[in-house]
Every structure is written in C-alpha cells, then in structure tokens.
C-alpha positions as CSV (number, residue, x, y, z in Angstrom):
1,X,83.1,8.5,114.8
2,X,81.1,6.5,112.3
3,X,78.3,4.4,113.8
4,X,76.9,1.1,112.6
5,X,73.1,1.3,112.1
6,X,71.1,-0.6,114.7
7,X,69.3,-3.8,113.7
8,X,66.0,-1.8,113.7
9,X,67.1,0.3,110.8
10,X,66.6,-0.9,107.2
11,X,70.2,-0.3,106.2
12,X,72.5,-3.2,105.5
13,X,75.2,-4.0,108.0
14,X,78.0,-2.8,105.8
15,X,76.6,0.7,105.4
16,X,77.9,3.0,108.1
17,X,76.4,6.4,109.1
18,X,79.0,8.9,107.8
19,X,80.5,11.6,109.9
20,X,80.1,13.9,107.0
21,X,77.5,13.1,104.3
22,X,79.2,15.6,102.0
23,X,82.6,13.8,102.0
24,X,83.9,12.2,98.8
25,X,85.6,8.8,99.4
26,X,88.9,9.0,97.5
27,X,88.8,5.3,96.4
28,X,85.4,5.8,94.7
29,X,85.6,9.2,93.0
30,X,87.9,10.2,90.1
31,X,91.3,11.4,91.4
32,X,91.2,15.1,92.2
33,X,87.5,15.4,92.6
34,X,86.6,17.9,95.3
35,X,84.1,20.6,96.4
36,X,84.6,24.2,95.6
37,X,84.2,27.1,98.0
38,X,80.4,26.9,97.5
39,X,80.3,23.2,98.2
40,X,79.7,22.2,94.6
41,X,81.4,19.0,93.4
42,X,84.1,19.5,90.8
43,X,85.3,16.7,88.4
44,X,88.4,17.3,86.3
45,X,88.3,20.9,87.5
46,X,84.7,21.5,86.2
47,X,81.8,22.1,88.6
48,X,78.8,19.8,88.5
49,X,76.4,22.8,88.2
50,X,78.3,24.1,85.2
51,X,78.1,20.7,83.5
52,X,74.4,20.3,84.2
53,X,73.6,23.8,83.0
54,X,75.6,23.3,79.8
55,X,74.7,19.7,78.9
56,X,71.6,18.9,80.9
57,X,70.9,15.8,83.0
58,X,71.2,12.8,83.2
59,X,74.8,13.2,82.2
60,X,77.7,10.8,82.0
61,X,81.0,12.6,83.0
62,X,84.4,10.9,82.3
63,X,87.6,12.3,83.7
64,X,90.2,11.9,80.9
65,X,93.2,12.2,83.1
66,X,91.9,9.6,85.4
67,X,91.3,7.1,82.6
68,X,94.8,7.8,81.3
69,X,96.4,7.4,84.8
70,X,94.7,4.1,85.4
71,X,95.8,2.8,82.0
72,X,99.4,3.9,82.6
73,X,99.5,2.4,86.1
74,X,98.0,-0.9,85.0
75,X,100.4,-1.3,82.1
76,X,103.4,-0.5,84.3
77,X,102.3,-2.9,86.9
78,X,101.9,-5.9,84.6
79,X,105.0,-5.1,82.6
80,X,107.1,-4.9,85.8
81,X,105.7,-8.1,87.2
82,X,106.4,-9.9,83.9
83,X,109.9,-8.4,83.5
84,X,110.8,-9.9,86.9
85,X,110.4,-13.3,85.2
86,X,112.1,-12.4,82.0
87,X,108.9,-12.2,79.8
88,X,106.7,-9.5,78.4
89,X,103.1,-8.5,79.2
90,X,100.5,-6.9,76.9
91,X,97.5,-5.1,78.4
92,X,94.3,-4.9,76.3
93,X,91.6,-2.4,77.3
94,X,88.3,-4.4,77.4
95,X,86.1,-2.2,75.2
96,X,82.9,-3.7,76.4
97,X,83.3,-1.6,79.7
98,X,83.0,1.7,77.8
99,X,83.8,2.3,74.2
100,X,84.1,5.5,72.1
101,X,86.6,6.7,69.6
102,X,88.0,9.2,72.1
103,X,88.6,6.5,74.8
104,X,90.2,4.2,72.2
105,X,92.7,7.0,71.4
106,X,93.3,7.7,75.1
107,X,94.2,4.1,76.0
108,X,96.2,3.6,72.8
109,X,98.2,6.8,73.6
110,X,99.0,5.2,77.0
111,X,100.3,2.0,75.3
112,X,97.3,-0.4,75.6
113,X,95.9,-2.6,73.0
114,X,92.1,-2.9,72.7
115,X,89.8,-6.0,73.1
116,X,86.5,-5.9,71.1
117,X,83.7,-8.4,71.1
118,X,81.4,-7.4,68.2
119,X,81.5,-6.0,64.7
120,X,80.3,-2.6,66.1
121,X,83.1,-2.5,68.7
122,X,85.6,-3.3,66.0
123,X,84.3,-0.5,63.8
124,X,84.6,2.0,66.7
125,X,88.2,1.0,67.3
126,X,89.2,1.2,63.6
127,X,87.4,4.5,63.2
128,X,89.5,5.8,66.1
129,X,92.6,4.9,64.2
130,X,93.6,1.9,66.3
131,X,96.3,-0.3,64.8
132,X,94.4,-3.5,63.8
133,X,97.5,-5.5,64.8
134,X,96.9,-4.3,68.4
135,X,93.3,-5.5,68.5
136,X,91.9,-8.7,69.9
137,X,88.4,-10.1,69.0
138,X,86.3,-12.0,71.5
139,X,82.7,-13.3,71.4
140,X,80.9,-16.6,71.6
141,X,78.9,-16.1,68.4
142,X,80.9,-14.1,65.9
143,X,79.1,-14.0,62.6
144,X,80.7,-15.0,59.3
145,X,80.6,-11.3,58.3
146,X,82.3,-10.2,61.5
147,X,85.0,-12.8,61.1
148,X,85.6,-11.8,57.5
149,X,85.9,-8.2,58.4
150,X,88.3,-8.9,61.2
151,X,90.5,-11.0,59.0
152,X,90.4,-8.5,56.1
153,X,91.6,-5.6,58.3
154,X,94.4,-7.7,59.7
155,X,93.3,-8.0,63.3
156,X,96.0,-9.1,65.7
157,X,94.2,-12.1,67.2
158,X,90.8,-13.8,67.4
159,X,89.8,-15.8,70.4
160,X,88.1,-19.0,69.2
161,X,85.1,-20.0,71.3
162,X,83.6,-23.0,69.5
163,X,84.3,-25.7,66.9
164,X,81.8,-24.1,64.6
165,X,83.7,-20.8,64.8
166,X,87.0,-22.6,64.3
167,X,85.8,-24.1,61.1
168,X,84.3,-20.9,59.9
169,X,87.5,-18.9,60.5
170,X,89.7,-21.6,59.0
171,X,87.6,-21.5,55.8
172,X,87.7,-17.7,55.7
173,X,91.5,-17.6,56.2
174,X,92.0,-20.2,53.5
175,X,89.8,-18.3,51.0
176,X,91.8,-15.1,51.8
177,X,95.1,-16.8,51.5
178,X,96.2,-15.5,55.0
179,X,97.3,-17.0,58.3
180,X,95.2,-15.7,61.2
181,X,96.6,-15.7,64.7
182,X,94.1,-17.3,67.2
183,X,93.8,-18.2,70.9
184,X,91.6,-20.8,72.4
185,X,89.2,-19.8,75.1
186,X,89.3,-22.2,78.0
187,X,87.1,-22.6,81.0
188,X,89.4,-23.2,84.0
189,X,86.5,-24.3,86.2
190,X,87.3,-21.6,88.7
191,X,84.2,-19.9,89.8
192,X,85.2,-16.5,91.1
193,X,83.5,-15.1,94.2
194,X,81.1,-12.8,92.4
195,X,77.6,-12.6,91.1
196,X,76.6,-15.7,89.1
197,X,75.9,-13.6,86.0
198,X,79.4,-12.1,86.3
199,X,81.3,-15.4,86.7
200,X,82.4,-16.7,83.3
201,X,84.8,-19.6,83.9
202,X,82.7,-22.4,85.4
203,X,81.7,-25.2,83.1
204,X,77.9,-24.6,82.7
205,X,78.0,-21.5,80.6
206,X,78.3,-20.3,77.1
207,X,81.9,-19.4,76.8
208,X,84.9,-21.5,75.6
209,X,86.1,-25.1,75.9
210,X,86.7,-27.3,78.9
211,X,90.2,-28.0,80.2
212,X,89.8,-31.6,79.0
213,X,88.8,-30.6,75.4
214,X,91.4,-27.9,74.9
215,X,94.3,-30.1,73.6
216,X,92.1,-31.7,71.0
217,X,90.9,-28.2,69.9
218,X,94.5,-27.2,69.7
219,X,95.3,-30.1,67.4
220,X,92.4,-29.1,65.2
221,X,93.6,-25.5,65.0
222,X,97.1,-26.6,64.1
223,X,95.7,-28.8,61.3
224,X,94.0,-25.9,59.7
225,X,96.3,-24.3,57.1
226,X,95.0,-20.7,57.6
227,X,95.3,-20.6,61.4
228,X,98.2,-20.0,63.7
229,X,97.7,-21.0,67.3
230,X,99.5,-18.5,69.5
231,X,98.0,-19.2,72.9
232,X,95.2,-19.9,75.4
233,X,92.8,-17.5,76.9
234,X,90.7,-17.6,80.1
235,X,88.5,-15.1,81.9
236,X,87.1,-16.1,85.3
237,X,84.7,-13.3,86.0
238,X,84.2,-9.6,86.9
239,X,84.5,-7.3,89.9
240,X,86.9,-9.7,91.6
241,X,88.9,-8.7,94.7
242,X,92.1,-10.7,95.7
243,X,94.3,-12.9,93.7
244,X,93.3,-16.4,94.9
245,X,90.9,-17.1,92.0
246,X,93.3,-15.8,89.4
247,X,96.1,-17.9,90.9
248,X,94.1,-21.1,90.9
249,X,92.9,-20.5,87.4
250,X,96.4,-19.8,86.2
251,X,97.6,-23.1,87.7
252,X,95.0,-25.1,85.8
253,X,95.6,-23.2,82.6
254,X,99.4,-23.7,82.8
255,X,98.7,-27.4,83.0
256,X,96.9,-27.3,79.7
257,X,99.5,-24.9,78.3
258,X,102.2,-27.4,79.1
259,X,100.3,-30.3,77.6
260,X,99.7,-28.5,74.3
261,X,103.3,-27.1,74.1
262,X,105.0,-24.4,72.1
263,X,102.5,-21.6,72.8
264,X,104.0,-18.1,73.1
265,X,101.1,-16.4,74.9
266,X,98.9,-17.0,77.9
267,X,96.0,-14.5,78.2
268,X,94.4,-14.5,81.7
269,X,91.7,-12.0,81.0
270,X,90.5,-9.2,83.4
271,X,87.8,-8.8,85.9
272,X,89.8,-6.7,88.4
273,X,87.4,-5.0,90.9
274,X,87.0,-1.4,91.8
275,X,85.4,0.4,94.8
276,X,81.8,1.4,94.3
277,X,81.2,2.3,98.0
278,X,83.4,3.5,100.8
279,X,83.6,0.0,102.3
280,X,84.9,-1.7,99.1
281,X,88.5,-2.6,99.3
282,X,89.8,-3.6,95.9
283,X,93.3,-5.2,95.6
284,X,95.9,-2.7,94.4
285,X,96.9,-3.3,90.8
286,X,100.6,-3.8,91.6
287,X,99.6,-6.6,94.0
288,X,97.3,-8.2,91.5
289,X,99.9,-8.2,88.8
290,X,102.7,-9.6,90.9
291,X,100.4,-12.2,92.5
292,X,99.1,-13.5,89.2
293,X,102.3,-13.5,87.3
294,X,104.3,-15.0,90.2
295,X,101.8,-17.8,90.3
296,X,102.1,-18.5,86.6
297,X,105.9,-18.5,86.9
298,X,105.8,-20.9,89.8
299,X,103.6,-23.3,87.9
300,X,105.8,-23.2,84.9
301,X,108.9,-23.8,87.1
302,X,107.2,-26.8,88.7
303,X,106.7,-28.3,85.2
304,X,110.1,-27.3,83.9
305,X,108.7,-25.2,81.1
306,X,109.5,-21.5,80.2
307,X,107.2,-18.8,81.3
308,X,105.1,-17.6,78.3
309,X,104.4,-14.0,77.4
310,X,101.3,-12.9,79.2
311,X,98.2,-10.8,78.3
312,X,95.5,-9.2,80.4
313,X,92.2,-7.5,79.6
314,X,91.1,-4.9,82.2
315,X,88.2,-2.7,81.4
316,X,86.4,-1.6,84.6
317,X,89.8,-1.1,86.3
318,X,90.7,1.4,83.7
319,X,87.5,3.4,83.2
320,X,85.2,2.6,86.1
321,X,86.4,5.0,88.8
322,X,86.8,7.8,86.2
323,X,83.1,8.1,85.6
324,X,80.4,10.0,87.4
325,X,76.7,10.3,86.5
326,X,74.9,13.5,87.3
327,X,71.1,13.5,87.9
328,X,68.5,16.1,88.9
329,X,66.3,15.3,91.8
330,X,62.6,15.4,90.9
331,X,60.7,14.2,94.0
332,X,61.4,13.0,97.5
333,X,59.1,10.8,99.5
334,X,59.4,9.4,103.1
335,X,58.3,5.8,103.6
336,X,57.5,4.4,107.1
337,X,59.2,1.0,107.4
338,X,57.9,0.0,110.9
339,X,59.4,0.2,114.3
340,X,60.2,3.9,113.8
341,X,62.4,3.3,110.7
342,X,62.0,5.6,107.8
343,X,63.5,5.5,104.3
344,X,63.6,8.6,102.1
345,X,63.0,7.8,98.4
346,X,64.9,10.2,96.2
347,X,63.7,10.1,92.5
348,X,66.0,11.3,89.8
349,X,65.6,12.0,86.1
350,X,67.4,8.9,84.9
351,X,67.5,5.3,86.2
352,X,67.8,1.8,84.8
353,X,68.0,3.1,81.2
354,X,71.4,4.7,82.0
355,X,72.5,2.4,84.7
356,X,71.2,-1.2,84.4
357,X,73.7,-2.7,86.8
358,X,71.6,-2.5,90.0
359,X,68.7,-4.2,88.2
360,X,70.8,-6.8,86.5
361,X,73.3,-7.7,89.3
362,X,72.0,-6.1,92.4
363,X,75.1,-3.8,92.1
364,X,75.7,-1.3,94.9
365,X,76.6,2.4,94.2
366,X,77.0,5.5,96.3
367,X,75.8,9.1,95.9
368,X,76.3,12.7,97.0
369,X,74.5,15.9,96.6
370,X,76.6,17.6,93.9
371,X,75.2,21.2,93.8
372,X,75.8,22.1,97.4
373,X,77.1,21.0,100.8
374,X,74.7,20.6,103.7
375,X,75.0,20.6,107.4
376,X,71.9,18.5,108.0
377,X,72.1,15.1,109.7
378,X,72.5,12.0,107.4
379,X,69.3,10.3,106.4
380,X,68.9,6.9,105.0
381,X,67.8,7.2,101.3
382,X,67.2,5.0,98.3
383,X,67.9,6.8,95.0
384,X,65.4,5.6,92.3
385,X,64.8,6.3,88.7
386,X,61.8,7.5,86.7
387,X,61.0,4.3,85.0
388,X,57.8,2.2,85.4
389,X,59.5,-0.6,87.3
390,X,59.7,-1.1,91.0
391,X,63.3,-2.5,90.5
392,X,64.4,0.8,88.9
393,X,67.0,1.5,91.6
394,X,70.1,3.6,91.1
395,X,71.5,3.5,94.6
396,X,69.9,1.0,96.9
397,X,71.3,2.2,100.3
398,X,73.0,5.5,101.1
399,X,73.1,8.2,103.6
400,X,72.6,11.7,102.3
401,X,71.9,15.0,104.1
402,X,68.3,14.9,105.3
403,X,67.4,18.1,103.4
404,X,68.0,16.6,100.0
405,X,65.3,18.2,97.9
406,X,63.8,18.5,94.4
407,X,66.1,20.5,92.2
408,X,69.3,19.3,93.8
409,X,71.9,17.8,91.6
410,X,72.9,14.3,92.6
411,X,76.2,12.6,91.6
412,X,76.7,8.9,91.5
413,X,80.4,7.9,91.2
414,X,82.2,4.9,89.7
415,X,79.8,4.8,86.7
416,X,82.5,4.8,84.0
417,X,82.1,1.0,83.3
418,X,79.0,-0.8,82.1
419,X,76.6,2.1,82.4
420,X,76.8,3.8,79.1
421,X,77.5,0.5,77.3
422,X,74.4,-1.1,78.8
423,X,72.1,1.9,78.3
424,X,68.7,1.5,76.7
425,X,65.7,3.5,75.6
426,X,63.3,1.8,78.1
427,X,60.1,3.9,78.4
428,X,61.3,5.8,75.3
429,X,63.9,7.7,77.4
430,X,66.8,9.1,75.3
431,X,70.3,8.0,76.3
432,X,72.4,10.7,77.9
433,X,75.5,12.3,76.3
434,X,79.0,11.5,77.5
435,X,81.2,14.5,78.4
436,X,84.9,14.3,79.0
437,X,86.5,16.7,81.5
438,X,90.2,17.6,81.7
439,X,92.0,20.6,83.1
440,X,88.9,22.6,83.8
441,X,87.4,22.1,80.3
442,X,84.5,19.9,79.2
443,X,83.6,18.5,75.8
444,X,81.1,16.0,74.4
445,X,82.6,12.8,73.3
446,X,79.3,10.9,72.6
447,X,76.3,12.9,71.7
448,X,73.1,12.3,73.6
449,X,69.8,11.3,72.0
450,X,66.6,13.3,71.7
451,X,63.0,12.2,71.4
452,X,63.2,13.2,67.8
453,X,66.1,10.7,67.3
454,X,63.9,7.9,68.8
455,X,60.9,8.9,66.7
456,X,63.0,9.0,63.5
457,X,63.3,5.2,63.7
458,X,59.6,4.6,63.9
459,X,58.5,3.5,60.4
460,X,54.9,4.4,61.2
461,X,55.6,8.1,61.3
462,X,55.4,9.7,57.8
463,X,58.5,11.6,56.8
464,X,59.0,14.3,54.3
465,X,58.7,13.0,50.8
466,X,56.9,9.8,51.7
467,X,53.4,9.0,50.3
C-alpha cells in the first residue's frame, strides 16, 4: 500500500512513495507504453534503448497514434456537445504547444484546424499543406508583414488584439481589395486557478480588450470596409482542471456577444489540463466539452438569443501526453538534508534547454528508469540538468529505485507540449531531435542540432571563401 512520506522527509505532501518505482501511470504516459521482457520501456512499440542507441540523448519522442487519438477524441467530444444544442463546433490545434509539418498533417488528417501565433508558425502550417481557410492567427503584436502574409494566403480568421492592429489590418485589407474575417479577443476577467504566468484572461495583462470596451471595438471593426466581424474570442489560461472557470468566462462572454449581436462564432480558447504526475486528475474531455457548451447554451437561453457556433483551441490536451523525453544519467550525488533525510540528485545530459517549464512555472514532472527495471527500494530523487544554473531542475520530486546509476536511461513523460517549442541553446547546448514512433517504427520529424550548427551562425568564425 502506498505510504505518505513523513513530515521529516523533504518530499511534498502530494508525492506518495510508490509500491513499484518501475510502474508507468497510465494517465501520464502515452497509451500503450509498457516495459518489455527485459524491463525496458517501450513507446509506440519501440524500446527506449533502441531509440537512444539510434538517435542519441536527450531525445524527444512523440507517439503519433497517441496524438491522433487525442485529436479524434477531442473533436468528437466538442462536436457531440455542440450538436446537442443544434450548433457546430470547430477545434483548432494550438500550434504553440508543439509545431512541425508532420504534426500539422496528423491533426489535419483527424479533422482539426490549426491555430498559429507568429509568421514562423504560419509558415510551418502552410509548408505542411494546411488549408489556409482552416487556420486562425493569434498574437498581441503581429507585424505588418505578418498580417500582410496572412491576408495574402487567405487565412481563415485573424484574432484582433489591439486598436493599432485593427487599423493596420483594415488598411491592408483595403489595399488588397479583400474582406478579412476577424474575431475580437476579449478578457473575461476570469482568473483561472493556475500559475500567474499561465493565466491570460485577467485584466492586467497584455492580451485583448476588456468586456466593457469590446462593443466599441466591434463597432469600429464593422465600420472598416475590409473587415468582417465573425465572433469573439477568449482564453482564460492553461493547464486548467474542472469546468467552473470556463463556465463563468462563457457567461460573461455571452453577455457581450448578446450586446454586440449577429455574431456567428464564439471561440472559448483552450487551456485544458493533462496529468504530469500520478496524482494529477484532469477533467475528461467529454465532461469538459459538455460542461462548457451546456453553460453557453444556458446563458443564451436566459437572454433569448440563439446559440452561436463554437470554437476551441486545445494544444497541450492533444500533444502533451503523447511526448516522452529520454535522457542519459551522468552523475548521482546524495545530499544530507538534516534529521536523517537524504535526497539523491540525478544529473542528466539535458535540462532547462530542452524543458524550460520547471524553471519558468515551477512545473512538476515525473520520471522512470527507462533502460531496465529494478527491485531496489524507492529513493527520493531530484532530476537535474547539466546547465550552470541552480534552478536547472527537470523533475523536482520523484521516487526512483535507489540503485539509479550513471549510464541509466531516464524517461520523463508528458513532455509533448511546451518543451520542444520553448527549447533554447543555453550554455551552447544543441537542441535535441524529435522522433515520431508508430507501430514499432521510429523516424525523425525534426532534426536535432549539432555544435557545428551553432558555430555556423557565429560571424566571428571565418568561413571558406571569406577574407
């Protein structure tokens, strides 16, 4: 039976000593992940040792079937919930979570549109062959060039974030002689129960317009000959469990929607949470979809207005659980913490350059030895990176077998979202490759960097043919 660490141990109260420090929590790992007869973790039917031998470490691994399954399940949930009220739902994959041409093709195959928030993300989606009409463009500071490119390719919608942007876009559309569909980003004032840096709908932040200002902004959009106002947009934060915040935000947004009138779309964003540790309990997507859309329908009924078509923008919920990062253990070190407590520091060959979330948000992750199973008793560990920062923590608190040693492969699950996309070259560490696994096969979908790649950008190094 799992035991709660005593108050004398340095483990947080939520972290339980596992019965088996080799077990893979199903809610955290990609579906179908297991251990083979030798105790080696397999992802998508491919062993961790084979992946590390072929591609090296650190290594991002993405289970294609898992991404596709989450996309299908999410789309089905929102479509069913919307159909119950006689309207339609569109699901955009939020590309900021993880974007590559392959992933764009996967989600498009499963019926999702794609949300981008920069010229670079737009270029990736287009290069993947995405239909521009199925793309939405976000961002609080879109450049004139980005807006021009988006209009020129026939992007489906642009979310207006400021008056400056509204005027820029209107001028571009007028010069091009086109009518561009737009939504207005609105801050609902609902502060989701999440990290302050992840909450994006309270008033004192950079995104969107207040509820009070939205009607005047709508009037200004409607007065612009090149713009067509199709709806309102709101996003209350990220990694949110439960429906209460979404329901309250929807109620406030419907009030503005009713005041503005004649808007076919209401986009309620994303932010649906996933499990990073065995104690996380995310709300099932069917429950989220029904709870949010039922709330919108109830608010519309109360005001005697029709329910609009709805849109949502999950990213993490599609790709997060599908990702695992593999590391090689380099050193281990026991640290006395007083009163008999000991923490084992496990240093790996990556860190905050491939997963910035613990340093940025204090995010919690879990870990397992991937190259073998062990019968040793669980030991409290902190998995840390190789960077010259005391805050370079990969997994803050975890129990691993006490014999974890240099040379072991370590796997950190639930790294499909916001790890690759936030990666850096801190300390001149090259960014790892991304490998997709499916049906026992593995292939690179994003090439990794080398030291030579990094040096090639240094203008102080003479190149062949320079004087």
